[in-house]
C-alpha positions in Angstrom: -43.5 -52.9 180.3 -39.8 -52.9 180.8 -38.3 -54.2 184.0 -38.3 -51.5 186.7 -40.7 -49.1 185.0 -43.3 -48.6 187.7 -44.0 -44.9 187.7 -47.5 -43.8 186.8 -47.7 -41.0 184.3 -50.5 -38.5 184.9 -52.4 -36.9 182.0 -51.7 -33.2 182.1 -55.3 -32.2 181.3 -55.8 -29.5 183.9 -56.9 -26.1 182.5 -57.3 -27.6 179.0 -60.5 -27.6 177.0 -62.2 -31.1 177.3 -62.6 -31.4 173.5 -59.0 -30.6 172.9 -58.0 -33.2 175.6 -60.2 -35.8 173.9 -58.7 -35.1 170.5 -55.2 -35.4 171.8 -55.9 -38.6 173.7 -57.6 -40.1 170.6 -54.6 -39.1 168.4 -52.2 -40.6 171.0 -54.3 -43.7 171.3 -53.9 -44.4 167.6 -50.2 -44.3 168.1 -50.3 -46.6 171.1 -52.4 -49.1 169.2 -49.5 -49.5 166.8 -47.3 -50.8 169.6 -49.1 -54.0 170.4 -48.7 -53.5 174.1 -50.5 -56.1 176.3 -50.0 -54.5 179.6 -52.8 -52.0 180.4 -50.6 -49.9 182.7 -47.9 -49.6 180.1 -50.6 -48.6 177.5 -52.0 -45.9 179.7 -48.6 -44.6 180.7 -47.3 -44.5 177.1 -50.6 -42.8 176.0 -50.2 -40.2 178.7 -46.5 -39.6 177.8 -47.5 -39.0 174.1 -50.5 -36.8 175.0 -48.5 -34.8 177.5 -45.9 -34.2 174.7 -48.6 -32.8 172.5 -49.8 -30.6 175.3 -46.3 -29.4 176.1 -45.6 -28.5 172.4 -48.9 -26.6 172.2 -48.0 -24.7 175.4 -44.6 -23.8 174.2 -45.8 -22.6 170.8 -48.5 -20.5 172.5 -46.1 -19.1 175.1 -43.3 -18.2 172.6 -45.3 -17.3 169.6 -43.6 -14.0 169.2 -40.1 -15.1 170.2 -38.7 -17.7 167.7 -35.3 -17.9 169.4 -36.8 -18.6 172.8 -39.1 -21.2 171.3 -36.3 -23.0 169.6 -34.3 -23.0 172.9 -37.3 -24.4 174.8 -37.9 -27.1 172.1 -34.3 -28.1 172.3 -34.3 -28.1 176.1 -37.4 -30.5 176.1 -36.6 -32.6 173.0 -34.8 -35.4 174.7 -37.3 -35.7 177.6 -39.8 -37.4 175.3 -37.7 -40.4 174.2 -36.4 -40.7 177.8 -40.0 -40.9 179.2 -41.0 -43.4 176.6 -37.9 -45.5 177.4 -39.4 -46.3 180.8 -42.0 -48.4 179.0 -40.9 -49.1 175.5 -38.0 -50.7 173.6 -36.0 -48.7 171.1 -38.0 -50.2 168.2 -41.3 -49.2 169.8 -40.0 -45.7 170.4 -39.2 -45.5 166.7 -42.8 -46.6 166.0 -44.1 -43.8 168.3 -41.9 -41.2 166.5 -43.1 -42.5 163.1 -46.7 -42.3 164.3 -46.3 -38.7 165.4 -44.8 -37.9 161.9 -47.3 -39.8 159.7 -44.8 -42.5 158.8 -42.9 -40.2 156.4 -39.5 -41.7 157.2 -40.5 -45.2 156.0 -42.6 -44.0 153.0 -39.9 -41.6 151.8 -37.1 -44.1 152.3 -39.0 -46.8 150.5 -39.7 -44.4 147.6 -36.0 -43.7 147.3 -35.1 -47.4 147.2 -37.8 -48.0 144.6 -36.9 -45.0 142.5 -33.1 -45.7 142.5 -32.6 -49.4 142.8 -28.9 -49.0 142.2 -28.3 -47.1 145.5 -25.3 -48.4 147.4 -25.6 -49.5 151.0 -23.8 -46.4 152.3 -26.1 -44.2 150.3 -29.2 -46.0 151.6 -27.9 -45.5 155.1 -27.2 -41.8 154.6 -30.7 -41.3 153.2 -32.3 -43.1 156.1 -30.2 -41.2 158.7 -31.2 -37.8 157.1 -34.8 -38.8 157.2 -34.5 -39.8 160.8 -32.9 -36.5 161.6 -35.7 -34.7 159.8 -38.1 -36.7 162.0 -36.5 -35.5 165.2 -37.2 -31.9 164.1 -40.7 -32.8 162.8 -41.7 -34.4 166.1 -41.4 -30.9 167.7 -43.2 -29.1 164.9 -46.5 -27.4 165.8 -48.7 -28.9 163.1 -48.8 -31.3 160.1 -47.8 -28.6 157.6 -44.7 -27.8 159.7 -43.8 -31.4 160.2 -44.0 -32.0 156.4 -41.9 -28.9 155.9 -39.0 -30.5 157.8 -39.1 -33.5 155.6 -39.3 -31.3 152.5 -36.1 -29.6 153.6 -34.3 -32.9 154.1 -35.7 -34.4 150.8 -34.1 -31.4 149.1 -30.8 -32.1 150.9 -31.0 -35.8 149.8 -31.8 -34.9 146.2 -28.9 -32.4 146.0 -26.6 -35.0 147.5 -27.7 -37.7 145.2 -27.3 -35.3 142.2 -23.8 -34.5 143.4 -23.0 -38.2 143.4 -24.0 -38.5 139.7 -27.6 -39.6 139.9 -29.9 -38.1 137.3 -33.0 -37.8 139.5 -35.3 -36.8 136.6 -34.3 -39.9 134.6 -34.5 -42.1 137.8 -38.0 -40.7 138.6 -39.2 -41.3 135.0 -37.9 -44.9 135.0 -39.5 -45.5 138.3 -42.9 -44.2 137.0 -42.6 -46.6 134.1 -41.9 -49.5 136.4 -44.8 -48.6 138.7 -47.2 -48.1 135.8 -46.5 -51.5 134.1 
């Protein structure tokens, strides 16, 4: 627990189906387990912050199901609260781990795949790819389900591929060469 972080975070489970709450708490617990926290209060508070985030997203998607513009405004309005709430208990690196946990580790997997597929990437190109993947993750965190989360990454993978092609990379040839290296 970071110095000064003493507030207790209540689980917002009122008026929610018990099975739904159990599922969200279990999902959140898997993410908390990745953090290696030794303080039980910090674990509980972080778990509740994550679970409450899932509850909020579900509430927003239900409330604004027929009004996409209002939904996007509400998602934007609440987006930064999440990292801020986590920052009371976690380091920046641990917050990254939470975000990765909520988005199935796609940033790391996709970034690593690009590095392996195109070993000749320059440092500035690697950084651009990583930053775009992190940007995709910020949108994916607020998505309603796994399919929608992956769709955000798909959009950004397309952007990355177009950008790499514009820089002269032959992605088909790079992919084929990568497959040969992997299958050796």
